[in-house]
C-alpha positions as CSV (number, residue, x, y, z in Angstrom):
1,M,-51.1,-48.5,-48.9
2,R,-48.6,-46.5,-50.9
3,R,-51.5,-44.8,-52.8
4,T,-53.3,-43.9,-49.6
5,L,-50.2,-42.4,-48.2
6,R,-49.4,-40.3,-51.2
7,M,-53.0,-39.1,-51.3
8,R,-52.9,-38.1,-47.7
9,R,-49.6,-36.3,-48.1
10,A,-51.1,-34.4,-50.9
11,A,-54.1,-33.5,-48.8
12,L,-51.8,-32.1,-46.0
13,V,-50.1,-30.0,-48.6
14,F,-53.5,-28.7,-49.7
15,T,-54.6,-27.9,-46.2
16,A,-51.8,-25.4,-45.9
17,I,-53.3,-23.3,-48.7
18,G,-56.0,-21.5,-46.9
19,A,-53.5,-20.4,-44.1
20,L,-51.0,-18.8,-46.5
21,A,-50.4,-15.0,-46.4
22,L,-50.9,-14.6,-50.2
23,T,-50.2,-11.9,-52.7
24,G,-52.0,-11.5,-55.9
25,C,-52.5,-14.4,-58.4
26,G,-53.0,-14.3,-62.1
27,G,-51.1,-13.6,-65.3
28,D,-51.3,-9.9,-65.6
29,D,-49.3,-8.5,-62.6
30,D,-46.3,-6.6,-63.9
31,G,-43.8,-8.7,-61.9
32,G,-44.9,-11.9,-63.6
33,K,-44.6,-10.3,-66.9
34,D,-41.1,-8.8,-66.1
35,K,-39.8,-12.2,-64.9
36,A,-41.2,-13.9,-68.1
37,G,-39.5,-11.4,-70.2
38,K,-36.2,-11.8,-68.5
39,G,-36.4,-15.4,-68.9
40,S,-37.0,-15.1,-72.5
41,E,-34.0,-12.8,-73.0
42,K,-31.6,-15.2,-71.3
43,S,-32.2,-17.8,-73.9
44,S,-33.3,-15.6,-76.8
45,G,-31.6,-15.3,-80.1
46,T,-29.1,-18.0,-80.5
47,S,-26.9,-20.5,-78.8
48,D,-26.5,-18.9,-75.3
49,D,-28.5,-21.8,-73.9
50,S,-26.0,-23.0,-71.4
51,A,-28.7,-23.4,-68.8
52,S,-31.1,-24.9,-71.2
53,T,-32.6,-28.2,-70.4
54,V,-33.6,-29.3,-73.8
55,N,-31.9,-29.5,-77.2
56,L,-33.7,-28.3,-80.2
57,P,-33.0,-28.6,-84.1
58,K,-32.5,-25.5,-86.2
59,L,-35.7,-25.0,-88.1
60,D,-34.9,-21.8,-90.1
61,G,-37.7,-20.9,-92.5
62,E,-40.1,-23.7,-91.3
63,K,-43.6,-22.7,-90.5
64,I,-45.5,-24.4,-87.8
65,S,-49.3,-23.9,-86.8
66,V,-50.7,-24.7,-83.3
67,A,-54.4,-24.9,-82.6
68,A,-55.8,-24.3,-79.2
69,V,-59.0,-23.1,-77.5
70,W,-57.2,-20.5,-75.3
71,T,-58.1,-16.8,-75.5
72,G,-57.2,-13.7,-73.6
73,P,-54.4,-14.0,-71.0
74,E,-54.1,-17.8,-71.6
75,Q,-53.4,-17.3,-75.3
76,A,-51.2,-14.3,-74.5
77,N,-49.0,-16.3,-72.2
78,F,-48.9,-19.4,-74.5
79,T,-47.6,-17.1,-77.3
80,K,-44.8,-16.2,-75.0
81,V,-43.9,-20.0,-74.9
82,L,-44.1,-20.2,-78.7
83,D,-42.1,-17.0,-79.1
84,E,-39.1,-18.5,-77.2
85,F,-39.4,-21.7,-79.4
86,E,-39.0,-19.4,-82.5
87,K,-36.0,-17.9,-81.0
88,R,-34.3,-21.1,-80.3
89,T,-35.1,-22.8,-83.5
90,G,-35.7,-20.1,-86.2
91,A,-39.1,-21.6,-87.0
92,T,-42.2,-19.4,-87.4
93,V,-45.1,-20.4,-85.4
94,T,-48.8,-19.4,-85.9
95,F,-51.4,-19.7,-83.3
96,V,-54.8,-20.9,-84.7
97,P,-57.8,-20.0,-82.5
98,S,-60.2,-23.0,-82.3
99,Q,-63.5,-23.7,-80.6
100,D,-64.9,-26.5,-78.5
101,P,-65.6,-29.3,-79.1
102,I,-62.0,-29.3,-80.6
103,V,-62.4,-32.6,-82.3
104,N,-65.2,-31.1,-84.5
105,F,-63.0,-28.0,-85.2
106,L,-60.1,-30.1,-86.2
107,G,-62.3,-32.4,-88.3
108,T,-63.3,-29.4,-90.5
109,K,-59.7,-28.3,-90.8
110,I,-58.6,-31.9,-91.8
111,A,-61.6,-32.3,-94.3
112,G,-60.5,-28.9,-95.9
113,G,-56.8,-30.1,-96.2
114,Q,-55.5,-27.6,-93.7
115,P,-54.8,-29.3,-90.4
116,P,-52.6,-27.6,-88.0
117,D,-49.3,-29.1,-87.3
118,V,-50.1,-29.4,-83.6
119,A,-53.3,-29.2,-81.6
120,M,-53.6,-28.6,-77.8
121,I,-56.3,-31.0,-76.8
122,P,-57.9,-30.7,-73.4
123,Q,-59.6,-34.1,-73.2
124,V,-58.2,-37.7,-72.9
125,G,-61.2,-38.9,-74.8
126,A,-60.6,-36.4,-77.7
127,I,-56.8,-37.7,-77.9
128,Q,-58.3,-41.2,-78.3
129,Q,-60.7,-40.1,-80.9
130,A,-57.9,-38.3,-82.9
131,V,-55.9,-41.6,-82.8
132,A,-59.0,-43.6,-83.9
133,K,-59.5,-41.3,-86.7
134,K,-55.8,-41.6,-87.7
135,W,-55.3,-37.9,-87.3
136,A,-52.6,-38.1,-84.5
137,K,-49.0,-38.9,-85.0
138,P,-46.8,-40.7,-82.4
139,V,-44.5,-38.7,-80.3
140,G,-40.9,-39.0,-81.5
141,P,-37.9,-40.1,-79.5
142,E,-36.7,-36.7,-78.3
143,A,-40.1,-35.7,-76.8
144,R,-40.5,-39.2,-75.2
145,A,-36.9,-38.7,-73.6
146,Q,-38.3,-35.3,-72.1
147,L,-41.4,-37.0,-70.8
148,G,-39.5,-39.8,-69.2
149,Q,-37.3,-37.3,-67.5
150,N,-39.9,-34.8,-66.4
151,Y,-43.2,-36.5,-65.9
152,A,-44.8,-38.9,-63.5
153,E,-46.0,-42.1,-65.3
154,V,-49.6,-41.2,-64.8
155,W,-49.1,-38.1,-67.2
156,Q,-47.4,-40.1,-69.8
157,D,-50.1,-42.8,-69.6
158,L,-52.8,-40.2,-70.1
159,G,-51.2,-39.1,-73.3
160,A,-50.8,-42.8,-74.6
161,V,-53.2,-44.9,-76.5
162,D,-52.6,-48.7,-76.7
163,G,-49.0,-48.2,-75.4
164,T,-48.1,-45.6,-78.0
165,Q,-47.5,-42.1,-76.9
166,Y,-49.4,-39.4,-78.7
167,G,-49.8,-36.7,-76.2
168,V,-47.5,-34.3,-74.2
169,Y,-49.3,-32.7,-71.3
170,F,-48.2,-29.2,-71.0
171,K,-50.7,-27.4,-68.9
172,A,-52.6,-28.8,-65.8
173,A,-55.3,-27.6,-63.5
174,N,-56.0,-28.5,-59.9
175,K,-59.8,-29.0,-59.8
176,S,-60.2,-29.7,-56.1
177,L,-60.4,-26.4,-54.6
178,V,-63.1,-24.1,-53.1
179,W,-62.5,-20.4,-53.0
180,Y,-64.4,-18.1,-50.5
181,N,-65.2,-14.5,-49.8
182,T,-63.4,-13.9,-46.4
183,K,-65.6,-11.0,-45.4
184,A,-68.7,-13.3,-45.8
185,F,-67.0,-16.0,-43.7
186,E,-65.9,-13.5,-41.0
187,N,-69.4,-12.0,-40.8
188,A,-71.0,-15.4,-40.4
189,G,-68.4,-16.6,-37.9
190,A,-67.6,-19.4,-40.3
191,S,-64.3,-21.3,-40.7
192,E,-62.8,-23.4,-43.5
193,P,-64.5,-26.8,-43.5
194,K,-62.4,-30.1,-43.6
195,T,-65.2,-32.5,-44.4
196,W,-68.3,-32.7,-46.5
197,K,-70.4,-32.6,-43.3
198,D,-68.5,-29.6,-42.1
199,F,-68.9,-28.0,-45.6
200,L,-72.7,-28.3,-45.5
201,S,-72.9,-27.0,-41.9
202,T,-70.7,-24.0,-42.8
203,A,-73.1,-23.4,-45.7
204,E,-76.1,-23.3,-43.4
205,T,-74.2,-21.0,-41.0
206,I,-73.5,-18.6,-43.8
207,S,-77.1,-18.8,-45.0
208,A,-78.3,-17.9,-41.6
209,S,-76.1,-14.7,-41.7
210,G,-78.0,-13.5,-44.9
211,V,-75.7,-14.5,-47.5
212,T,-76.3,-17.3,-50.0
213,P,-73.4,-19.7,-49.4
214,V,-72.6,-21.5,-52.7
215,S,-72.2,-20.0,-56.2
216,V,-72.6,-22.6,-58.9
217,G,-71.9,-22.1,-62.7
218,G,-74.5,-24.6,-63.9
219,A,-74.8,-23.1,-67.3
220,D,-71.4,-24.8,-68.1
221,G,-72.1,-28.3,-67.6
222,W,-68.4,-29.2,-67.0
223,T,-68.6,-27.5,-63.6
224,L,-71.1,-30.0,-62.4
225,T,-69.1,-33.0,-63.7
226,D,-66.3,-31.6,-61.5
227,W,-68.6,-31.5,-58.4
228,F,-69.5,-35.2,-59.0
229,E,-66.0,-36.2,-59.7
230,N,-64.5,-34.9,-56.5
231,I,-67.2,-36.4,-54.4
232,Y,-66.9,-39.8,-56.2
233,L,-63.1,-39.9,-55.9
234,S,-63.1,-39.2,-52.3
235,Q,-66.1,-41.4,-51.5
236,A,-65.7,-44.3,-53.7
237,G,-61.7,-44.2,-54.0
238,P,-59.3,-44.3,-56.9
239,E,-59.8,-47.8,-58.0
240,K,-63.6,-47.3,-58.5
241,Y,-62.9,-43.9,-60.1
242,D,-60.7,-45.5,-62.8
243,Q,-63.3,-48.3,-63.4
244,L,-66.2,-45.7,-63.9
245,A,-63.9,-43.5,-66.1
246,E,-63.3,-46.5,-68.3
247,H,-66.9,-47.7,-68.2
248,K,-65.8,-51.0,-66.6
249,I,-68.6,-50.4,-64.1
250,K,-72.0,-48.9,-65.1
251,W,-73.4,-45.7,-64.0
252,T,-76.1,-47.6,-62.4
253,D,-73.5,-49.0,-59.8
254,P,-74.4,-48.4,-56.2
255,S,-71.2,-46.2,-55.9
256,V,-72.7,-43.7,-58.3
257,K,-76.0,-43.7,-56.5
258,E,-74.1,-43.0,-53.2
259,A,-72.1,-39.9,-54.8
260,L,-75.2,-38.6,-56.4
261,T,-77.1,-38.9,-53.0
262,T,-74.2,-36.9,-51.4
263,L,-74.3,-34.2,-54.1
264,A,-78.1,-33.9,-53.7
265,E,-77.4,-32.8,-50.1
266,L,-76.3,-29.5,-51.5
267,F,-78.2,-29.4,-54.9
268,G,-81.4,-30.4,-53.0
269,K,-81.4,-27.3,-50.9
270,P,-81.9,-24.3,-53.3
271,S,-81.5,-21.9,-50.5
272,L,-77.9,-22.8,-50.4
273,I,-77.3,-22.0,-54.1
274,S,-77.2,-18.6,-55.5
275,G,-80.3,-18.1,-57.5
276,G,-81.4,-21.6,-56.6
277,A,-81.2,-24.3,-59.3
278,D,-82.8,-22.1,-62.0
279,G,-80.4,-19.1,-61.3
280,A,-77.4,-21.6,-61.2
281,L,-78.4,-23.0,-64.5
282,Q,-78.3,-19.5,-66.1
283,T,-75.0,-18.8,-64.6
284,E,-71.8,-19.2,-66.5
285,F,-68.6,-20.2,-64.8
286,P,-66.9,-16.8,-65.0
287,V,-69.9,-15.1,-63.4
288,S,-70.0,-17.7,-60.7
289,V,-66.7,-16.4,-59.6
290,T,-67.1,-12.8,-60.1
291,Q,-70.3,-12.8,-58.3
292,T,-68.6,-14.3,-55.3
293,F,-66.1,-11.6,-54.9
294,T,-68.2,-8.5,-55.7
295,G,-71.1,-6.8,-53.7
296,G,-69.0,-5.9,-50.6
297,D,-70.1,-7.9,-47.6
298,Q,-73.3,-9.0,-49.5
299,P,-72.0,-11.1,-52.4
300,K,-74.3,-13.3,-54.4
301,G,-72.4,-16.3,-53.1
302,A,-69.8,-16.8,-50.4
303,M,-68.1,-19.7,-51.8
304,V,-67.3,-21.1,-55.4
305,F,-65.8,-24.4,-56.2
306,E,-63.4,-24.8,-59.0
307,G,-59.7,-25.0,-59.9
308,D,-56.7,-22.9,-59.7
309,F,-57.7,-21.0,-62.8
310,V,-60.4,-19.3,-60.7
311,S,-57.7,-16.9,-59.8
312,I,-57.8,-15.6,-63.5
313,N,-61.5,-14.6,-62.9
314,I,-61.0,-13.2,-59.4
315,A,-58.3,-10.9,-61.0
316,Q,-61.3,-9.2,-62.9
317,T,-62.7,-8.0,-59.6
318,K,-61.3,-5.7,-57.0
319,A,-60.8,-8.6,-54.5
320,K,-57.2,-9.6,-53.4
321,I,-56.3,-13.2,-53.1
322,G,-55.0,-13.7,-49.5
323,T,-57.1,-11.0,-48.0
324,D,-60.5,-10.8,-49.8
325,A,-60.3,-14.2,-51.4
326,K,-58.8,-17.4,-49.9
327,V,-59.0,-21.0,-50.9
328,F,-59.3,-24.4,-49.2
329,P,-59.1,-28.1,-50.6
330,F,-62.4,-29.8,-51.6
331,P,-63.8,-31.2,-48.4
332,A,-63.2,-34.9,-47.6
333,V,-66.3,-37.0,-48.3
334,G,-64.4,-40.2,-47.5
335,A,-61.1,-40.6,-45.7
336,D,-59.2,-38.2,-47.9
337,S,-59.7,-34.9,-49.8
338,P,-59.6,-35.6,-53.5
339,V,-56.9,-34.6,-56.1
340,V,-58.6,-34.2,-59.4
341,T,-56.9,-32.6,-62.2
342,G,-57.4,-31.5,-65.9
343,G,-55.0,-30.6,-68.5
344,D,-54.2,-29.7,-72.2
345,A,-51.9,-32.1,-74.2
346,A,-50.0,-31.2,-77.3
347,V,-50.7,-33.7,-80.2
348,A,-48.9,-33.7,-83.5
349,L,-51.3,-33.9,-86.5
350,K,-48.5,-33.7,-89.1
351,D,-45.5,-36.0,-88.9
352,S,-42.9,-33.2,-89.4
353,K,-39.6,-32.2,-87.9
354,G,-41.2,-28.9,-86.7
355,A,-44.2,-30.5,-85.1
356,Q,-42.0,-33.1,-83.2
357,A,-39.6,-30.3,-82.1
358,L,-42.5,-28.4,-80.7
359,L,-43.7,-31.4,-78.7
360,T,-40.1,-31.7,-77.4
361,W,-40.0,-28.1,-76.4
362,L,-43.4,-28.3,-74.7
363,A,-42.2,-31.4,-72.6
364,S,-39.3,-29.4,-71.3
365,A,-39.0,-27.5,-68.0
366,D,-37.7,-24.5,-70.0
367,S,-41.1,-24.0,-71.7
368,A,-43.2,-24.6,-68.5
369,K,-41.0,-22.0,-66.7
370,I,-42.0,-19.3,-69.1
371,W,-45.8,-19.6,-68.5
372,A,-45.3,-20.4,-64.8
373,E,-43.5,-17.1,-64.3
374,A,-46.3,-15.3,-66.1
375,G,-49.0,-16.7,-63.8
376,G,-52.3,-18.3,-64.1
377,F,-50.6,-21.8,-64.9
378,I,-49.9,-25.1,-63.2
379,S,-47.4,-27.5,-64.8
380,P,-47.3,-31.3,-64.4
381,N,-43.6,-31.2,-65.2
382,K,-41.9,-32.4,-62.0
383,S,-38.5,-30.8,-63.2
384,L,-39.9,-27.3,-63.1
385,D,-38.4,-25.4,-60.1
386,A,-41.4,-24.3,-58.0
387,A,-39.7,-21.0,-57.6
388,A,-40.7,-20.0,-61.1
389,Y,-44.4,-19.6,-59.8
390,P,-45.0,-15.9,-59.0
391,N,-46.9,-16.4,-55.6
392,D,-47.5,-18.8,-52.8
393,V,-50.8,-19.9,-53.8
394,Q,-49.8,-21.2,-57.3
395,R,-46.6,-22.6,-55.9
396,T,-48.4,-24.6,-53.2
397,I,-51.2,-25.9,-55.5
398,A,-48.6,-26.9,-58.0
399,E,-46.3,-28.8,-55.4
400,A,-49.4,-30.6,-54.2
401,L,-50.2,-31.8,-57.7
402,I,-46.6,-33.0,-58.2
403,D,-46.6,-34.7,-54.8
404,A,-49.6,-36.6,-55.7
405,G,-47.6,-38.3,-58.1
406,D,-49.1,-41.3,-60.0
407,D,-52.2,-41.0,-57.6
408,V,-53.6,-37.8,-59.1
409,R,-56.9,-38.6,-61.1
410,F,-57.5,-36.8,-64.2
411,D,-61.0,-35.3,-64.8
412,M,-63.3,-38.2,-65.6
413,S,-65.5,-36.6,-68.1
414,D,-62.4,-35.5,-70.0
415,Q,-61.4,-39.1,-70.2
416,A,-64.8,-40.2,-71.8
417,P,-65.7,-40.0,-75.4
418,Q,-66.5,-36.4,-76.1
419,S,-70.1,-37.1,-77.0
420,F,-70.7,-38.2,-73.4
421,G,-68.3,-36.1,-71.4
422,G,-67.4,-32.9,-73.3
423,T,-70.4,-31.7,-75.4
424,P,-72.7,-28.8,-74.3
425,G,-76.3,-30.1,-74.1
426,K,-75.6,-33.6,-74.4
427,G,-74.4,-36.6,-72.3
428,E,-73.2,-36.2,-68.8
429,W,-73.1,-32.4,-69.1
430,K,-77.0,-32.2,-69.8
431,T,-77.9,-35.0,-67.4
432,L,-76.2,-33.3,-64.3
433,Q,-77.7,-30.0,-65.3
434,D,-81.2,-31.8,-65.2
435,F,-80.0,-33.4,-61.9
436,L,-79.3,-30.0,-60.5
437,K,-82.9,-29.1,-61.3
438,N,-84.3,-32.2,-59.9
439,P,-81.9,-33.8,-57.5
440,K,-84.5,-36.2,-56.1
441,D,-84.5,-38.3,-59.3
442,I,-81.2,-40.2,-58.6
443,A,-82.3,-43.3,-60.3
444,G,-83.4,-41.4,-63.3
445,A,-80.1,-39.6,-63.6
446,Q,-78.3,-42.9,-63.1
447,A,-80.3,-44.5,-65.9
448,K,-79.8,-41.6,-68.4
449,L,-76.1,-41.4,-67.7
450,E,-75.7,-45.2,-68.4
451,S,-77.8,-45.1,-71.5
452,D,-75.6,-42.1,-72.9
453,A,-72.3,-43.7,-71.7
454,A,-73.2,-47.2,-73.3
455,K,-73.8,-45.5,-76.7
456,A,-70.7,-43.2,-76.4
457,Y,-68.2,-46.0,-75.4
458,K,-69.4,-48.3,-78.2
459,S,-68.9,-45.6,-81.0
């Protein structure tokens, strides 16, 4: 009962998102940068940290390297977080650009005797692999204290393996949102749908107006796993979701058949998808967003599903969030709208004072505040003041994530072994791409998913 009430409370918060009068969203507005700069100046330099929420050791002369897959604005904003750590500790921190799959990248670095001190790992399954390979080092007492103070239990559990804490979740993503072109909706006389049935009806209404309703970035298999996971969580419920994520039930389970059948209600109608199945499979995620918010009143798609990070790609167009672009929660397939999240966890690969201090820093509200003010960021840190977010859309999405508490569910494919849930051209990514092309073969998709999962979870 408590879980259901919290999920409904989070859904109510999400429902308010589409009605907000929003200003721009993203990390490259001047106001966000100014705020971040002021925040850094207050605590820069030395010991004038009277408002600090975290104590850090002096690390003068120590060199620390941090590997992450972030590029562009994300890398720039994370660098601001690292810069403040340098000011407070005296350490020198180097950002090491990495590639997906990050476990493979780290493997080459470790084999070459040059592992980074800390890696930002975007998959729970990858953290488990790093622990199994004896790469990861346990989180120290100072960082654990910050986690206990600032994080819901679910976020601590996601970074733990067999009861030992290895990961500190720093950045989260809300992956239960649908963004839409307001002009396309207005021209079609469409309104924000609340349920999956309404969503399909809205898509048909928009299609009848002459605009293709849904843009799908099927060239990136992870977007398709997100479609499935939102439907599955809402339809099957959180308990079944957890069981499937841990492979305690098989992918041939009737609940998976039901979710794929529901997804096929969209994927099985090529006229509702920009470019049809073939076009979607050639469309990368960033393009799936930008083509929704370009082309005037004739965009290639009226809606695009994905997380809060869509705002970064919208910022690459002339569309303004709150006027040209709005957002609503993923429609409820079952009783409630789903709350699916992803995230990046800091994991120490060297058992050094510097690495542990950086984990402590990243678990603090002070570090989260820096990127939150810059924009394009959602934190799972419940101690972060929501006023740090630069606009109402990010603030509301972040508050909904925190409000979901322990009932938020982490991206299922990111919890799986990477060979099944996180590798391009393989496992779940490939099977769901094949399913997009042939959504009638539900039994075949289930059989392939189970075969690949069984191998991955055994290895």
